[in-house]
C-alpha positions as a Python dict, from the first residue, in 0.01 Angstrom:
ca = {
    (1, 'M'): (0, 0, 0),
    (2, 'A'): (-44, -345, -153),
    (3, 'K'): (32, -644, 66),
    (4, 'P'): (319, -857, -73),
    (5, 'K'): (229, -1208, -192),
    (6, 'I'): (422, -1534, -172),
    (7, 'F'): (464, -1762, -476),
    (8, 'D'): (679, -2052, -597),
    (9, 'I'): (855, -1934, -915),
    (10, 'P'): (1073, -2141, -1157),
    (11, 'L'): (1437, -2035, -1149),
    (12, 'A'): (1422, -1969, -1526),
    (13, 'K'): (1163, -1697, -1459),
    (14, 'L'): (1386, -1511, -1213),
    (15, 'Y'): (1621, -1239, -1336),
    (16, 'L'): (1912, -1074, -1161),
    (17, 'D'): (1877, -703, -1085),
    (18, 'N'): (2092, -492, -1316),
    (19, 'D'): (2061, -200, -1071),
    (20, 'N'): (2161, -388, -755),
    (21, 'P'): (2342, -187, -482),
    (22, 'R'): (2614, -456, -481),
    (23, 'H'): (2750, -335, -815),
    (24, 'D'): (2733, -49, -1064),
    (25, 'P'): (2441, -63, -1309),
    (26, 'I'): (2498, -348, -1559),
    (27, 'D'): (2293, -409, -1872),
    (28, 'N'): (2317, -786, -1916),
    (29, 'E'): (2303, -1094, -1695),
    (30, 'P'): (2644, -1248, -1785),
    (31, 'E'): (2819, -934, -1665),
    (32, 'I'): (2609, -926, -1347),
    (33, 'I'): (2707, -1288, -1277),
    (34, 'S'): (3071, -1207, -1339),
    (35, 'A'): (3060, -909, -1100),
    (36, 'L'): (2888, -1105, -823),
    (37, 'V'): (3120, -1406, -854),
    (38, 'R'): (3432, -1189, -847),
    (39, 'K'): (3332, -963, -556),
    (40, 'E'): (3058, -1129, -350),
    (41, 'R'): (3187, -1481, -268),
    (42, 'V'): (2912, -1656, -460),
    (43, 'L'): (3109, -1984, -481),
    (44, 'V'): (3113, -2014, -100),
    (45, 'L'): (2741, -1943, -91),
    (46, 'A'): (2679, -2204, -363),
    (47, 'K'): (2863, -2467, -155),
    (48, 'D'): (2644, -2385, 148),
    (49, 'I'): (2325, -2405, -61),
    (50, 'A'): (2440, -2736, -204),
    (51, 'K'): (2484, -2872, 147),
    (52, 'W'): (2193, -2715, 334),
    (53, 'G'): (1954, -2575, 75),
    (54, 'L'): (1808, -2222, 85),
    (55, 'S'): (1762, -2073, 430),
    (56, 'P'): (1405, -2112, 561),
    (57, 'L'): (1460, -1788, 755),
    (58, 'D'): (1496, -1570, 444),
    (59, 'R'): (1273, -1544, 138),
    (60, 'I'): (1390, -1392, -187),
    (61, 'A'): (1210, -1066, -268),
    (62, 'V'): (1111, -993, -627),
    (63, 'T'): (904, -760, -839),
    (64, 'A'): (739, -818, -1179),
    (65, 'K'): (976, -772, -1477),
    (66, 'D'): (859, -508, -1720),
    (67, 'G'): (770, -645, -2064),
    (68, 'V'): (814, -1012, -1969),
    (69, 'P'): (484, -1152, -1832),
    (70, 'G'): (522, -1415, -1563),
    (71, 'S'): (887, -1323, -1495),
    (72, 'Y'): (1039, -1142, -1200),
    (73, 'V'): (1348, -940, -1105),
    (74, 'A'): (1523, -1005, -774),
    (75, 'L'): (1506, -710, -535),
    (76, 'E'): (1669, -896, -245),
    (77, 'G'): (1856, -1224, -290),
    (78, 'N'): (2065, -1163, -601),
    (79, 'R'): (2361, -1363, -460),
    (80, 'R'): (2138, -1662, -391),
    (81, 'I'): (1978, -1652, -736),
    (82, 'C'): (2321, -1613, -896),
    (83, 'A'): (2450, -1916, -701),
    (84, 'L'): (2146, -2124, -803),
    (85, 'K'): (2182, -2027, -1170),
    (86, 'L'): (2547, -2130, -1167),
    (87, 'L'): (2468, -2460, -994),
    (88, 'R'): (2199, -2527, -1257),
    (89, 'D'): (2425, -2421, -1541),
    (90, 'P'): (2797, -2398, -1448),
    (91, 'D'): (2877, -2284, -1802),
    (92, 'K'): (2746, -1941, -1701),
    (93, 'A'): (3050, -1892, -1476),
    (94, 'P'): (3291, -1627, -1614),
    (95, 'T'): (3609, -1843, -1625),
    (96, 'A'): (3699, -2203, -1706),
    (97, 'A'): (3832, -2262, -1355),
    (98, 'L'): (3510, -2135, -1198),
    (99, 'R'): (3301, -2343, -1438),
    (100, 'R'): (3483, -2654, -1315),
    (101, 'Q'): (3437, -2555, -952),
    (102, 'F'): (3065, -2485, -984),
    (103, 'A'): (3018, -2808, -1181),
    (104, 'A'): (3189, -3006, -903),
    (105, 'V'): (2964, -2847, -640),
    (106, 'A'): (2653, -2911, -850),
    (107, 'E'): (2743, -3279, -885),
    (108, 'S'): (2774, -3313, -508),
    (109, 'T'): (2413, -3226, -428),
    (110, 'A'): (2057, -3323, -496),
    (111, 'R'): (1925, -3021, -304),
    (112, 'L'): (1870, -2780, -594),
    (113, 'P'): (1503, -2676, -596),
    (114, 'A'): (1302, -2669, -917),
    (115, 'K'): (1109, -2368, -793),
    (116, 'I'): (1203, -2086, -556),
    (117, 'E'): (971, -1946, -289),
    (118, 'V'): (964, -1569, -335),
    (119, 'V'): (772, -1275, -195),
    (120, 'V'): (639, -1042, -465),
    (121, 'F'): (633, -666, -399),
    (122, 'N'): (423, -440, -615),
    (123, 'D'): (538, -103, -477),
    (124, 'D'): (880, 39, -399),
    (125, 'D'): (798, 207, -66),
    (126, 'S'): (708, -104, 132),
    (127, 'F'): (999, -301, -11),
    (128, 'R'): (1247, -20, 54),
    (129, 'H'): (1158, -21, 424),
    (130, 'W'): (1234, -392, 462),
    (131, 'L'): (1557, -360, 265),
    (132, 'E'): (1671, -80, 498),
    (133, 'I'): (1588, -297, 800),
    (134, 'R'): (1799, -580, 657),
    (135, 'H'): (2102, -395, 525),
    (136, 'E'): (2142, -55, 692),
    (137, 'G'): (2252, -160, 1038),
    (138, 'E'): (2069, -141, 1368),
    (139, 'L'): (1872, 177, 1284),
    (140, 'G'): (1834, 253, 1653),
    (141, 'G'): (1696, -95, 1721),
    (142, 'A'): (1455, -135, 1427),
    (143, 'G'): (1720, -305, 1216),
    (144, 'T'): (1909, -627, 1271),
    (145, 'R'): (2138, -613, 1575),
    (146, 'K'): (2461, -805, 1536),
    (147, 'W'): (2562, -1045, 1810),
    (148, 'N'): (2851, -932, 2026),
    (149, 'A'): (3126, -1169, 2136),
    (150, 'A'): (2934, -1290, 2442),
    (151, 'Q'): (2617, -1358, 2243),
    (152, 'K'): (2812, -1548, 1978),
    (153, 'A'): (2978, -1754, 2250),
    (154, 'R'): (2641, -1837, 2408),
    (155, 'F'): (2512, -1951, 2070),
    (156, 'N'): (2824, -2164, 2019),
    (157, 'K'): (2856, -2284, 2378),
    (158, 'N'): (2858, -2647, 2267),
    (159, 'A'): (3091, -2581, 1974),
    (160, 'T'): (3449, -2460, 1944),
    (161, 'N'): (3406, -2083, 1979),
    (162, 'P'): (3722, -1959, 2155),
    (163, 'N'): (3519, -1724, 2379),
    (164, 'V'): (3307, -2001, 2534),
    (165, 'Q'): (3533, -2059, 2834),
    (166, 'A'): (3554, -1685, 2903),
    (167, 'L'): (3176, -1660, 2877),
    (168, 'R'): (3134, -1941, 3129),
    (169, 'L'): (3362, -1762, 3373),
    (170, 'V'): (3187, -1425, 3338),
    (171, 'D'): (2838, -1578, 3357),
    (172, 'Y'): (2941, -1779, 3663),
    (173, 'A'): (3074, -1467, 3836),
    (174, 'A'): (2751, -1277, 3768),
    (175, 'K'): (2528, -1559, 3894),
    (176, 'R'): (2751, -1606, 4196),
    (177, 'G'): (2731, -1235, 4279),
    (178, 'L'): (3104, -1176, 4233),
    (179, 'I'): (3030, -902, 3979),
    (180, 'S'): (2714, -701, 3914),
    (181, 'A'): (2500, -724, 3603),
    (182, 'A'): (2621, -377, 3502),
    (183, 'E'): (2983, -485, 3540),
    (184, 'Q'): (2913, -801, 3341),
    (185, 'E'): (2804, -588, 3045),
    (186, 'K'): (3123, -379, 3056),
    (187, 'I'): (3369, -670, 3048),
    (188, 'K'): (3518, -743, 2704),
    (189, 'L'): (3487, -1115, 2650),
    (190, 'T'): (3769, -1132, 2397),
    (191, 'T'): (4008, -985, 2655),
    (192, 'I'): (3910, -1249, 2911),
    (193, 'T'): (3963, -1515, 2643),
    (194, 'R'): (4324, -1400, 2591),
    (195, 'Y'): (4396, -1426, 2962),
    (196, 'V'): (4230, -1763, 3033),
    (197, 'S'): (4429, -1906, 2742),
    (198, 'S'): (4737, -1859, 2962),
    (199, 'P'): (4809, -2165, 3180),
    (200, 'V'): (4988, -1939, 3430),
    (201, 'L'): (4674, -1726, 3472),
    (202, 'R'): (4449, -2032, 3497),
    (203, 'D'): (4677, -2173, 3767),
    (204, 'A'): (4657, -1845, 3961),
    (205, 'I'): (4278, -1837, 3971),
    (206, 'G'): (4229, -2214, 3997),
    (207, 'L'): (4076, -2286, 3658),
    (208, 'A'): (4177, -2643, 3578),
    (209, 'S'): (4131, -2646, 3200),
    (210, 'A'): (4123, -2425, 2893),
    (211, 'K'): (3818, -2610, 2762),
    (212, 'E'): (3614, -2743, 3054),
    (213, 'F'): (3481, -2507, 3320),
    (214, 'E'): (3624, -2694, 3616),
    (215, 'I'): (3837, -2588, 3911),
    (216, 'N'): (4108, -2767, 4109),
    (217, 'V'): (4100, -2539, 4416),
    (218, 'P'): (3840, -2473, 4690),
    (219, 'Q'): (3551, -2274, 4550),
    (220, 'E'): (3602, -1990, 4800),
    (221, 'Q'): (3958, -1940, 4672),
    (222, 'F'): (3841, -1957, 4311),
    (223, 'D'): (3570, -1699, 4380),
    (224, 'K'): (3818, -1460, 4540),
    (225, 'A'): (4070, -1488, 4256),
    (226, 'A'): (3806, -1478, 3978),
    (227, 'A'): (3640, -1170, 4129),
    (228, 'A'): (3972, -984, 4148),
    (229, 'F'): (4059, -1085, 3790),
    (230, 'L'): (3726, -974, 3644),
    (231, 'K'): (3719, -650, 3845),
    (232, 'D'): (4064, -574, 3701),
    (233, 'A'): (3915, -616, 3351),
    (234, 'L'): (3659, -338, 3402),
    (235, 'P'): (3717, 0, 3232),
    (236, 'R'): (3873, 256, 3467),
    (237, 'P'): (3660, 566, 3549),
    (238, 'D'): (3957, 795, 3481),
    (239, 'G'): (4014, 644, 3136),
    (240, 'S'): (4348, 487, 3229),
    (241, 'E'): (4435, 137, 3108),
    (242, 'S'): (4293, -149, 3313),
    (243, 'P'): (4534, -410, 3456),
    (244, 'V'): (4356, -670, 3241),
    (245, 'N'): (4347, -525, 2890),
    (246, 'S'): (4331, -620, 2524),
    (247, 'R'): (4687, -505, 2450),
    (248, 'S'): (4849, -774, 2663),
    (249, 'D'): (5100, -1029, 2536),
    (250, 'V'): (5201, -1365, 2679),
    (251, 'R'): (5459, -1221, 2919),
    (252, 'S'): (5234, -943, 3048),
    (253, 'R'): (4959, -1195, 3119),
    (254, 'E'): (5205, -1407, 3315),
    (255, 'R'): (5319, -1098, 3508),
    (256, 'Y'): (4957, -1020, 3588),
    (257, 'A'): (4904, -1376, 3722),
    (258, 'N'): (5208, -1335, 3946),
    (259, 'N'): (5070, -1000, 4064),
    (260, 'L'): (4754, -1179, 4180),
    (261, 'R'): (4976, -1398, 4395),
    (262, 'L'): (5162, -1097, 4537),
    (263, 'R'): (4830, -934, 4625),
    (264, 'G'): (4722, -1246, 4814),
    (265, 'V'): (4411, -1306, 4604),
    (266, 'A'): (4534, -1598, 4393),
    (267, 'A'): (4420, -1953, 4470),
    (268, 'T'): (4681, -2142, 4674),
    (269, 'T'): (4534, -2478, 4778),
    (270, 'K'): (4539, -2739, 4502),
    (271, 'L'): (4288, -3024, 4522),
    (272, 'P'): (4363, -3378, 4402),
    (273, 'G'): (4082, -3370, 4148),
    (274, 'T'): (3865, -3125, 3958),
    (275, 'T'): (3507, -3014, 4007),
    (276, 'A'): (3256, -2785, 3840),
    (277, 'P'): (3197, -2479, 4061),
    (278, 'K'): (2838, -2426, 4175),
    (279, 'A'): (2699, -2103, 4039),
    (280, 'T'): (2431, -2049, 4303),
    (281, 'A'): (2435, -1700, 4449),
    (282, 'K'): (2692, -1651, 4718),
    (283, 'P'): (2512, -1590, 5050),
    (284, 'S'): (2547, -1235, 5176),
    (285, 'P'): (2673, -1187, 5530),
    (286, 'A'): (2411, -1074, 5783),
    (287, 'R'): (2410, -698, 5828),
    (288, 'N'): (2245, -449, 6057),
    (289, 'N'): (1965, -255, 5892),
    (290, 'R'): (2057, 91, 5774),
    (291, 'S'): (2024, 379, 6019),
    (292, 'P'): (1749, 628, 5924),
    (293, 'D'): (2012, 900, 5983),
    (294, 'H'): (2188, 774, 5670),
    (295, 'R'): (1898, 788, 5428),
    (296, 'P'): (1981, 1009, 5128),
    (297, 'H'): (1698, 1263, 5171),
    (298, 'V'): (1501, 1431, 5448),
    (299, 'V'): (1173, 1287, 5321),
    (300, 'P'): (1185, 904, 5319),
    (301, 'S'): (1145, 751, 4974),
    (302, 'D'): (831, 561, 5079),
    (303, 'F'): (645, 878, 5186),
    (304, 'K'): (397, 956, 4909),
    (305, 'A'): (146, 1240, 4876),
    (306, 'V'): (-115, 1359, 4624),
    (307, 'I'): (-123, 1740, 4648),
    (308, 'K'): (-361, 1961, 4450),
    (309, 'S'): (-191, 2293, 4529),
    (310, 'T'): (72, 2347, 4262),
    (311, 'V'): (295, 2559, 4485),
    (312, 'L'): (283, 2314, 4776),
    (313, 'K'): (342, 2026, 4534),
    (314, 'R'): (652, 2190, 4388),
    (315, 'I'): (794, 2263, 4735),
    (316, 'F'): (727, 1906, 4844),
    (317, 'D'): (888, 1756, 4533),
    (318, 'E'): (1202, 1968, 4575),
    (319, 'L'): (1220, 1880, 4944),
    (320, 'R'): (1203, 1512, 4851),
    (321, 'R'): (1497, 1544, 4611),
    (322, 'I'): (1729, 1797, 4771),
    (323, 'D'): (2058, 1673, 4912),
    (324, 'P'): (2045, 1747, 5291),
    (325, 'E'): (2417, 1818, 5277),
    (326, 'F'): (2297, 2163, 5166),
    (327, 'S'): (2148, 2215, 5510),
    (328, 'F'): (2053, 2582, 5482),
    (329, 'A'): (1872, 2528, 5151),
    (330, 'T'): (1701, 2222, 5296),
    (331, 'A'): (1596, 2419, 5607),
    (332, 'Y'): (1445, 2689, 5383),
    (333, 'L'): (1244, 2429, 5194),
    (334, 'L'): (1136, 2255, 5514),
    (335, 'R'): (1019, 2582, 5670),
    (336, 'A'): (841, 2679, 5345),
    (337, 'F'): (671, 2339, 5326),
    (338, 'V'): (545, 2351, 5686),
    (339, 'E'): (422, 2710, 5645),
    (340, 'K'): (249, 2650, 5311),
    (341, 'L'): (92, 2324, 5435),
    (342, 'A'): (-50, 2496, 5745),
    (343, 'H'): (-188, 2786, 5537),
    (344, 'Q'): (-342, 2549, 5282),
    (345, 'F'): (-501, 2328, 5550),
    (346, 'A'): (-643, 2635, 5729),
    (347, 'T'): (-778, 2774, 5402),
    (348, 'D'): (-937, 2443, 5297),
    (349, 'H'): (-1119, 2418, 5632),
    (350, 'S'): (-1217, 2787, 5660),
    (351, 'L'): (-985, 2852, 5953),
    (352, 'S'): (-828, 3192, 6006),
    (353, 'T'): (-487, 3238, 5846),
    (354, 'G'): (-409, 3552, 6048),
    (355, 'G'): (-126, 3582, 6294),
    (356, 'E'): (209, 3411, 6317),
    (357, 'L'): (277, 3060, 6194),
    (358, 'H'): (246, 2898, 6538),
    (359, 'N'): (-105, 3048, 6570),
    (360, 'I'): (-213, 2897, 6237),
    (361, 'I'): (-64, 2560, 6335),
    (362, 'A'): (-259, 2572, 6665),
    (363, 'R'): (-587, 2618, 6475),
    (364, 'C'): (-501, 2326, 6246),
    (365, 'E'): (-428, 2101, 6546),
    (366, 'Q'): (-754, 2200, 6721),
    (367, 'H'): (-953, 2130, 6404),
    (368, 'L'): (-798, 1785, 6361),
    (369, 'A'): (-855, 1702, 6730),
    (370, 'K'): (-1230, 1769, 6693),
    (371, 'D'): (-1272, 1590, 6359),
    (372, 'P'): (-1491, 1279, 6420),
    (373, 'A'): (-1338, 1101, 6121),
    (374, 'Q'): (-986, 1149, 6263),
    (375, 'V'): (-1098, 1034, 6608),
    (376, 'A'): (-1245, 718, 6458),
    (377, 'A'): (-940, 653, 6238),
    (378, 'A'): (-702, 697, 6533),
    (379, 'G'): (-905, 464, 6757),
    (380, 'G'): (-1028, 726, 7006),
    (381, 'E'): (-965, 1079, 7129),
    (382, 'L'): (-672, 982, 7350),
    (383, 'K'): (-483, 812, 7068),
    (384, 'L'): (-552, 1102, 6834),
    (385, 'E'): (-427, 1344, 7100),
    (386, 'R'): (-99, 1152, 7115),
    (387, 'K'): (-63, 1162, 6736),
    (388, 'L'): (-121, 1539, 6734),
    (389, 'K'): (122, 1616, 7018),
    (390, 'P'): (406, 1734, 6784),
    (391, 'L'): (169, 1994, 6636),
    (392, 'R'): (75, 2119, 6984),
    (393, 'V'): (442, 2142, 7081),
    (394, 'M'): (515, 2328, 6760),
    (395, 'A'): (235, 2574, 6835),
    (396, 'Q'): (298, 2628, 7210),
    (397, 'D'): (669, 2580, 7291),
    (398, 'K'): (892, 2841, 7127),
    (399, 'D'): (1205, 2675, 7263),
    (400, 'S'): (1119, 2334, 7118),
    (401, 'K'): (1322, 2194, 6833),
    (402, 'L'): (988, 2171, 6649),
    (403, 'S'): (884, 2532, 6689),
    (404, 'P'): (863, 2779, 6401),
    (405, 'D'): (1120, 2987, 6590),
    (406, 'T'): (1371, 2703, 6567),
    (407, 'L'): (1297, 2663, 6197),
    (408, 'G'): (1338, 3039, 6159),
    (409, 'S'): (1670, 3030, 6341),
    (410, 'W'): (1793, 2770, 6093),
    (411, 'V'): (1671, 2972, 5799),
    (412, 'H'): (1817, 3303, 5915),
    (413, 'G'): (2152, 3161, 6015),
    (414, 'G'): (2113, 3183, 6390),
    (415, 'S'): (2218, 2820, 6416),
    (416, 'V'): (2350, 2564, 6173),
    (417, 'P'): (2125, 2258, 6125),
    (418, 'T'): (2283, 1923, 6045),
    (419, 'D'): (2135, 1681, 5796),
    (420, 'V'): (2055, 1448, 6089),
    (421, 'Q'): (1862, 1726, 6270),
    (422, 'L'): (1658, 1791, 5957),
    (423, 'K'): (1580, 1422, 5915),
    (424, 'K'): (1481, 1385, 6282),
    (425, 'F'): (1252, 1689, 6252),
    (426, 'W'): (1074, 1517, 5966),
    (427, 'E'): (1051, 1185, 6153),
    (428, 'T'): (889, 1357, 6455),
    (429, 'M'): (644, 1552, 6242),
    (430, 'E'): (570, 1288, 5978),
    (431, 'G'): (247, 1158, 6137),
    (432, 'C'): (104, 1507, 6174),
    (433, 'I'): (216, 1604, 5825),
    (434, 'R'): (36, 1298, 5693),
    (435, 'L'): (-286, 1395, 5875),
    (436, 'M'): (-272, 1748, 5734),
    (437, 'L'): (-192, 1634, 5380),
    (438, 'D'): (-474, 1380, 5388),
    (439, 'G'): (-705, 1656, 5514),
    (440, 'L'): (-641, 1887, 5220),
    (441, 'K'): (-914, 1920, 4959),
    (442, 'K'): (-847, 1694, 4663),
}
């Protein structure tokens, strides 16, 4: 695939494409010009070129014209070439009125280039790809993505875009922590624009102006009212119409503002002057840390393990994800995990796997207690003995909440475990489980 080359070509050497997607196939240039002028707003484009010149962001794409050495046909940029030809020679316009208009535009500028920078393509495949990227929409992200209302407002934040004030309010609320980033994306900026254009609504939330982002109420009151307003603009999960919606008229927006007052969320204290609200994050109130009883799963999210046994790995992964609200299913998995872990540890260390589960667990505990590496890691035999105590209790005390009999009672329906009991079982056994998992062959 040949790499396209960039040249400066005289306008006289550039031809319009008679097979351009903008019109049906046309055999001669005068008819192409007529079609483009009538349907493609070439006069407006010519006025922009006369004022600003050709865009430095977009080159015209061409290919060599068959039978005319040194000449080229426009593949992309036919409107621009047409506008330039008419500015160079207004007599090419299809009507007398248009000839006068193009002549007047041409006389107003000295920006018409003698040569045009073009990119020359020698094969259709590479050019077709770039044309698709430019003209066939987003193409899943490969093509050009159009700006939405918020992005246009950000670009025009120092201009007169009507959505600028709404954008300032929504951005402020997100930075202040009044709405989440996900909620910010769901709010329709054009809807907020309609509402903040209402002086009654602005008075209710404390926004002092339709143009400047300033408030005339205490910031705490503004935050409360703005948060309620923007939350009301979010789409409803059940698909019903939101209180703040795009179908509102002047009266409905005024009714909504009065509803904010009835709900007690509107701003009420007017200040003598105006001020720009500070968009620093609103400090969160101090809270107690979350109880471990309320974590979403039996296995804490920060407990990680690398397990070679595929069966044990699958059991562990399901135990990590299962909702403990399904307590019987969770108890089954917990019992299966403990049993499979004990069998795997015993097998890896050539211990007997005969007898009941508590016998196997006893052998695993005795092996760990005599392991010099574990003694050293624990900081001595006494400390290791303390760490292994839950395993000894599991092996020796049938009435203990840790015993295999208790696990079996849960599994076979003799008693009903709660999600908190299951979590506490894990918390008690976690240190021993870690020692056994780390002791498996990798």
